[in-house]
NUMIGU-922401 format. One line per 5 residues: number of its first residue (from 1); their letters; for each residue x negated, y, z of N, C-alpha, C. Coordinates in steps of 0.2 Angstrom, whole numbers, plus 5000, padded with zeros to 4 digits. Atoms other than C-alpha are relative to their C-alpha. Last residue first. Example, Ala and Ser with C-alpha at 12.3 -4.5 7.8 and 13.67 -1.06 7.14 Angstrom:
BEGIN
2 = SA = 5004:4994:4999:4932:4995:5036:5004:5005:5003 | 4996:4994:5000:4938:4978:5039:4996:5006:5000 .
END
This chain:
BEGIN
217 = EQMQR = 4997:5002:4994:4947:5646:5494:5004:5006:5002 | 4993:5003:5001:4944:5649:5475:5003:4998:5007 | 4996:4995:5003:4931:5662:5478:5006:4997:5000 | 4998:4994:4994:4921:5651:5491:5006:5004:4996 | 4996:5003:4996:4921:5637:5477:5003:5005:5005 .
212 = SRALQ = 4993:5002:5004:4914:5648:5464:5005:4997:5004 | 4997:4994:5000:4900:5653:5477:5007:5001:4996 | 4997:4998:4993:4896:5636:5480:5004:5006:5001 | 4996:5005:5000:4893:5632:5461:5004:5001:5007 | 4994:4996:5004:4884:5648:5459:5006:4995:5001 .
207 = ISFND = 4999:4993:4997:4871:5643:5474:5007:5002:4996 | 4997:5002:4993:4870:5624:5468:5003:5007:5002 | 4993:5004:5002:4867:5629:5449:5003:4999:5007 | 4995:4995:5001:4854:5641:5456:5007:4997:4998 | 4999:4995:4994:4845:5628:5465:5004:5005:4998 .
202 = QNVYI = 4994:5000:4998:4847:5614:5452:5001:5005:5005 | 4999:4998:4994:4831:5614:5442:5007:5002:5001 | 4994:4996:5000:4830:5603:5426:5000:5002:5008 | 4998:5000:4993:4812:5597:5423:5005:5005:5001 | 4997:4993:4999:4807:5591:5406:5003:5000:5007 .
197 = IRVRQ = 4996:4999:4994:4796:5576:5403:5003:5008:5000 | 4999:4994:4997:4790:5573:5385:5005:5000:5006 | 4996:4999:4994:4785:5557:5378:4999:5007:5002 | 4999:4993:4998:4778:5552:5361:5005:5001:5005 | 4994:4999:4998:4772:5534:5361:5001:5008:5001 .
192 = NEQAL = 4997:4998:5005:4756:5531:5351:5008:5002:5001 | 5003:4994:5004:4745:5531:5366:5004:5002:4995 | 5005:5002:5005:4756:5519:5376:4998:5006:4996 | 4998:5001:5007:4766:5525:5391:4994:4999:4994 | 5000:5007:5002:4758:5522:5408:5003:4999:4993 .
187 = AVNQQ = 5007:5001:5002:4756:5541:5411:4998:4992:4998 | 5000:4998:5007:4775:5542:5410:4992:5000:4998 | 4997:5005:5003:4775:5532:5427:4999:5002:4991 | 5004:5005:5000:4763:5544:5435:5002:4994:4996 | 5006:4998:5004:4773:5559:5430:4995:4993:5000 .
182 = VFRIL = 4999:5001:5007:4789:5550:5436:4993:5003:4996 | 4998:5006:5003:4783:5546:5452:5000:5000:4993 | 5006:5003:5000:4775:5563:5456:5000:4993:4997 | 5004:4997:5006:4791:5572:5451:4994:4996:5000 | 4997:5002:5006:4801:5561:5463:4996:5003:4994 .
177 = RRSQR = 5002:5007:5000:4788:5564:5477:5004:4997:4993 | 5007:5000:5001:4789:5583:5475:4999:4993:4999 | 5002:4998:5008:4808:5583:5474:4993:4998:4998 | 4997:5005:5004:4809:5573:5490:4999:5002:4993 | 5005:5004:5001:4796:5585:5498:5003:4994:4996 .
172 = GMFEA = 5006:5000:4998:4809:5599:5497:4995:4994:4998 | 5002:5007:4999:4826:5595:5491:4993:4999:5003 | 4997:5001:4994:4830:5614:5493:4999:4993:5002 | 5004:4997:4994:4818:5617:5479:5003:4998:5006 | 4998:4995:4997:4829:5606:5468:4995:5002:5005 .
167 = WFVVV = 5003:5000:4993:4826:5592:5456:5002:5007:5001 | 4995:4995:4996:4834:5584:5441:4997:5000:5006 | 5000:5001:4993:4820:5575:5430:5004:5006:5003 | 4997:4994:4998:4824:5572:5411:4999:4999:5009 | 4998:5003:4992:4813:5559:5403:5002:5007:5002 .
162 = IYDYD = 4999:4994:4995:4813:5561:5384:5002:4998:5006 | 4997:5000:4994:4807:5546:5374:5000:5008:5003 | 4997:5007:4999:4801:5543:5356:5004:4999:5006 | 5003:5006:4995:4799:5561:5353:5003:4994:5001 | 5008:4999:5000:4799:5576:5339:4998:4993:5006 .
157 = SQVIE = 5003:5003:5004:4817:5571:5335:4993:4999:5000 | 4999:5007:4999:4824:5578:5350:4996:4995:4996 | 4996:5003:5007:4818:5595:5347:4999:4992:5002 | 5000:5007:5000:4815:5604:5364:5003:4998:4993 | 4994:5003:5002:4811:5623:5364:4999:4992:4999 .
152 = KTHPT = 5002:5003:5007:4795:5627:5375:5007:4998:4997 | 4999:5008:5003:4802:5635:5390:4998:5001:4994 | 5006:5004:5002:4793:5651:5397:5001:4994:4997 | 5004:4997:5004:4807:5664:5396:4994:4996:4998 | 5003:4993:4997:4818:5652:5404:4995:5002:4995 .
147 = ENLFP = 5007:4999:5000:4829:5639:5394:4998:5006:5005 | 5002:4993:5000:4846:5633:5401:4992:5002:4999 | 5007:4998:4998:4850:5615:5400:4998:5007:4996 | 4999:4997:4993:4869:5613:5398:4993:5001:5003 | 4997:4994:4999:4869:5611:5379:5000:5003:5007 .
142 = LLKGF = 5004:4993:5003:4856:5598:5380:5004:5006:5001 | 5003:4996:4996:4866:5585:5390:4996:5006:4999 | 4994:4998:4995:4879:5578:5378:4996:5005:5005 | 4996:4995:5004:4863:5576:5365:5006:5004:5005 | 5004:4993:5000:4853:5568:5378:5004:5005:4997 .
137 = TLLTD = 5005:5001:5005:4868:5555:5381:4995:5007:5001 | 5006:4995:5002:4879:5555:5396:4995:4998:4995 | 4996:4994:4998:4896:5546:5401:4995:5006:4997 | 4999:4998:5006:4890:5529:5392:5003:5008:5001 | 4993:5000:5002:4884:5521:5408:5000:5005:4994 .
132 = IPAMT = 5000:4996:5007:4868:5513:5414:5007:5001:4998 | 4996:5002:5006:4870:5509:5432:4999:5003:4994 | 4992:4998:5000:4857:5516:5444:5003:4997:4994 | 4999:5001:4994:4839:5507:5446:5009:5002:5001 | 4994:4995:4996:4835:5506:5429:5001:4997:5006 .
127 = EPPFK = 4994:5003:4999:4818:5496:5425:5006:5004:5003 | 4998:5005:4993:4805:5508:5421:5006:4997:4999 | 4996:4997:4996:4800:5514:5403:5001:4996:5006 | 4996:4994:5003:4786:5512:5406:5003:4997:4994 | 5001:5000:5007:4779:5500:5419:5004:5005:4996 .
122 = NFVRY = 5006:5002:5001:4776:5501:5438:4999:4998:4992 | 5005:4994:5004:4790:5512:5440:4993:4998:4999 | 4997:4999:5007:4802:5497:5444:4996:5005:4997 | 5006:4999:5005:4790:5491:5457:5003:5002:4994 | 5001:5006:5004:4805:5482:5467:4995:5003:4994 .
117 = RNWRL = 4998:5006:4997:4808:5500:5475:5000:4995:4994 | 5003:5005:5004:4798:5513:5466:5002:4993:5004 | 4998:5000:5008:4809:5528:5470:4997:4994:4998 | 5005:5005:5004:4809:5524:5488:5001:4999:4994 | 4997:5004:5005:4816:5540:5497:4995:4995:4996 .
112 = NPFGG = 5001:4998:5008:4806:5546:5511:5004:4996:4996 | 4997:4993:5001:4811:5546:5530:4999:5003:4993 | 4999:4995:4996:4819:5533:5526:4993:5001:5004 | 5005:4998:4996:4822:5523:5511:5001:5005:5006 | 5000:5003:4992:4836:5520:5499:4993:5003:5002 .
107 = AYCNT = 5007:5000:4998:4832:5525:5480:4999:4996:5007 | 5002:5007:5000:4850:5521:5474:4992:4999:5002 | 4995:5005:4996:4859:5536:5480:4996:4993:4999 | 5001:5000:4993:4843:5548:5476:5005:4994:5003 | 4999:4995:4996:4845:5544:5457:4999:4999:5008 .
102 = HFSIL = 5002:5000:4993:4837:5533:5444:5003:5006:5003 | 4997:4994:4997:4842:5530:5426:4999:4999:5008 | 5002:5001:4993:4834:5520:5412:5002:5006:5005 | 5003:5006:4999:4840:5518:5395:4997:4998:5007 | 5003:5001:4993:4851:5533:5392:4998:4993:5001 .
97 = NGNKD = 4995:5004:4996:4854:5535:5373:4997:5000:5007 | 4996:4996:4995:4847:5550:5364:5003:4996:5004 | 4994:4999:5003:4841:5540:5348:5004:5004:5006 | 4999:4995:5006:4824:5542:5352:5005:5001:4997 | 5005:5003:5004:4825:5534:5370:5001:5005:4993 .
92 = FYLAQ = 4997:5000:5006:4832:5544:5385:4995:4997:4994 | 5004:5002:5006:4825:5541:5403:5004:4999:4993 | 4996:5004:5006:4835:5549:5416:4995:5000:4994 | 5005:5002:5005:4826:5553:5433:5004:4997:4994 | 4999:5005:5005:4838:5561:5446:4994:5000:4996 .
87 = LPQMH = 5007:5003:5003:4837:5571:5462:5002:4994:4995 | 5005:4995:5000:4852:5583:5466:4993:4997:4998 | 5005:5001:4994:4866:5570:5462:4994:5006:4999 | 4999:4994:4996:4880:5575:5451:4995:5001:5005 | 5003:4995:5004:4877:5561:5437:5000:5008:5003 .
82 = DRRSR = 5007:5001:5001:4878:5548:5450:4998:5005:4996 | 5004:5000:4994:4895:5553:5457:4992:5001:4999 | 5000:4993:4998:4903:5555:5440:4996:5002:5006 | 5004:4997:5005:4896:5538:5435:5000:5008:5002 | 5008:5002:4999:4903:5530:5450:4996:5004:4996 .
77 = FHVEE = 5002:4997:4993:4921:5538:5448:4992:4999:5001 | 5008:4998:5000:4921:5535:5429:4998:5003:5007 | 5004:5004:5004:4938:5526:5426:4993:5001:5000 | 4998:5007:4998:4948:5532:5440:4995:4996:4996 | 5003:5001:4994:4940:5550:5440:5000:4992:5001 .
72 = DHSRI = 4995:5002:4995:4944:5553:5422:4996:4997:5006 | 4998:5007:5001:4930:5563:5414:5004:4997:5006 | 4994:5001:5005:4932:5582:5415:5001:4993:4998 | 4993:5000:4998:4922:5583:5431:5006:4998:4995 | 5000:5006:4997:4905:5579:5422:5008:4999:5003 .
67 = FHFYL = 5000:5006:5004:4909:5593:5410:5000:4993:5004 | 4994:5000:5003:4914:5605:5424:5001:4994:4994 | 4995:5001:4995:4899:5603:5433:5007:4997:4998 | 5001:5007:4999:4888:5605:5418:5005:4997:5004 | 4995:5003:5004:4897:5622:5415:4999:4992:5000 .
62 = TDLEF = 4995:5002:4995:4886:5628:5430:5006:4995:4995 | 4994:4996:4999:4871:5627:5419:5005:4998:5004 | 4993:5004:5002:4856:5618:5424:5005:5005:5001 | 4995:5000:4995:4839:5626:5423:5006:4998:4998 | 4993:4998:5002:4825:5621:5412:5004:5001:5006 .
57 = WDNLP = 4995:4998:4994:4806:5621:5416:5006:5001:4996 | 4995:5005:4999:4795:5611:5403:5005:5002:5005 | 4997:5001:5006:4785:5626:5396:5005:4995:5001 | 4995:4995:5002:4782:5631:5414:5004:4999:4994 | 5002:4996:5006:4773:5614:5417:5005:5006:4999 .
52 = INYER = 4995:5000:5005:4779:5608:5435:4997:5004:4994 | 5005:5003:5006:4766:5603:5448:5005:4999:4994 | 4997:5007:5002:4779:5606:5462:4997:4997:4994 | 5000:5004:4993:4769:5620:5471:5002:4993:4998 | 5007:5002:4997:4763:5627:5454:5001:4995:5006 .
47 = ALSEI = 5002:5005:5005:4781:5628:5446:4992:4997:5003 | 4997:5006:5000:4787:5636:5462:4997:4994:4995 | 5003:5002:4995:4773:5650:5461:5004:4993:5002 | 5007:5002:5002:4778:5653:5443:4997:4997:5006 | 5000:5005:5005:4797:5654:5446:4992:4996:4999 .
42 = NDQNI = 5004:5006:4995:4795:5665:5462:5001:4994:4995 | 5006:4999:4995:4797:5682:5454:4998:4994:5004 | 5006:4999:5003:4805:5678:5438:4995:5001:5005 | 5001:4994:5005:4820:5671:5447:4993:5001:4997 | 5005:5000:5005:4826:5655:5457:4999:5006:4996 .
37 = YTVSS = 4998:4998:5006:4838:5658:5472:4993:5000:4995 | 5004:4994:5002:4831:5648:5487:5003:5002:4992 | 5002:5001:5006:4844:5636:5495:4997:5007:4996 | 4997:4995:5004:4847:5634:5513:4996:5000:4993 | 4993:4999:4998:4846:5619:5525:5003:5006:4996 .
32 = NVGYM = 4999:4994:4997:4830:5613:5517:5008:5002:5002 | 4996:4996:5003:4827:5594:5515:5002:5007:5002 | 5003:4994:5003:4813:5587:5522:5004:5004:4996 | 5002:5002:5007:4821:5569:5524:4996:5006:4997 | 5006:5005:4999:4821:5573:5543:4997:4997:4993 .
27 = GIIIR = 5007:4996:4997:4830:5589:5540:4995:4994:5000 | 5003:4998:5006:4844:5578:5530:4994:5003:5001 | 5002:5005:5004:4847:5568:5546:4997:5003:4994 | 5005:5003:4996:4849:5583:5557:4997:4994:4996 | 5005:4995:5001:4860:5592:5543:4994:4997:5004 .
22 = ACSSF = 5003:5002:5006:4871:5577:5544:4994:5004:4998 | 5003:5007:5000:4875:5580:5561:4997:4998:4995 | 5007:5000:4996:4877:5599:5558:4997:4993:5001 | 4999:4998:4993:4890:5596:5544:4993:5000:5004 | 4997:5006:4996:4886:5597:5526:5000:5002:5007 .
17 = AFVTA = 4994:4998:4996:4884:5613:5516:5003:4995:5005 | 5001:4995:4994:4867:5612:5511:5006:5002:5003 | 5003:5003:4994:4870:5596:5502:5000:5005:5005 | 4998:4996:4995:4881:5605:5489:4997:4998:5007 | 5005:4994:5001:4871:5596:5474:5002:5005:5006 .
12 = FLCIT = 4998:4996:5006:4879:5580:5480:4996:5006:5000 | 4999:4993:5000:4869:5568:5492:5002:5004:4994 | 4997:4998:5006:4869:5550:5492:5003:5008:5001 | 5004:5000:5007:4855:5548:5504:5004:5002:4994 | 5003:4994:5000:4868:5554:5518:4995:5000:4995 .
7 = NKVNK = 4995:4995:5003:4879:5539:5514:4996:5006:4999 | 5000:5001:5007:4864:5527:5517:5005:5005:4996 | 5006:4997:5003:4860:5536:5534:5000:4998:4991 | 5000:4992:5000:4878:5533:5539:4994:5003:4996 | 4996:4998:5005:4877:5514:5534:5001:5008:4999 .
2 = SM = 4993:5000:4998:4863:5511:5544:5004:5002:4995 | 4999:4993:5000:4846:5506:5537:5008:5000:5001 .
END
């Protein structure tokens, strides 16, 4: 795979603002050039399309961007990049510690991201692909997860593992594939293991972030 394609895989949430050349490659990944605003009129249809239980739907708050950017860039450059990707799967243990981390940057593959490279998703919890860091715990992430009228409140102590899937409608089939891989992986958990998957949508986050940047220009 060429270096340019590898760099394109490592997309930030503002992927829809890339140059026309990058958009060609992005289009081959099934990524939409525009972002859909998520509201009560389309949330149920999108939940069905992406096989997401409405009880587990959360939306990412724009303050999350400022939280990630508040960490020293020289010390946390890689971690800041990794935690701002549009597609992520984060596995947290019962103490809220990040134990397995996957992002589009490390998946590779073309024209589909290879989430199960080295068969990491063949066991639960999977081997990590992205480096584990201490920048984010579930307790630190939770304040930035906005509930919808459908969302069931999440109590960390009720679960042995919480799996957080960052996804976006503008990421098209790549979002669907990540969701499917995570769901199949969680199905491998032992019967006595209490696991909850929550799905964090980034479409509105991306729109609001882009608007705030335009206002600053």
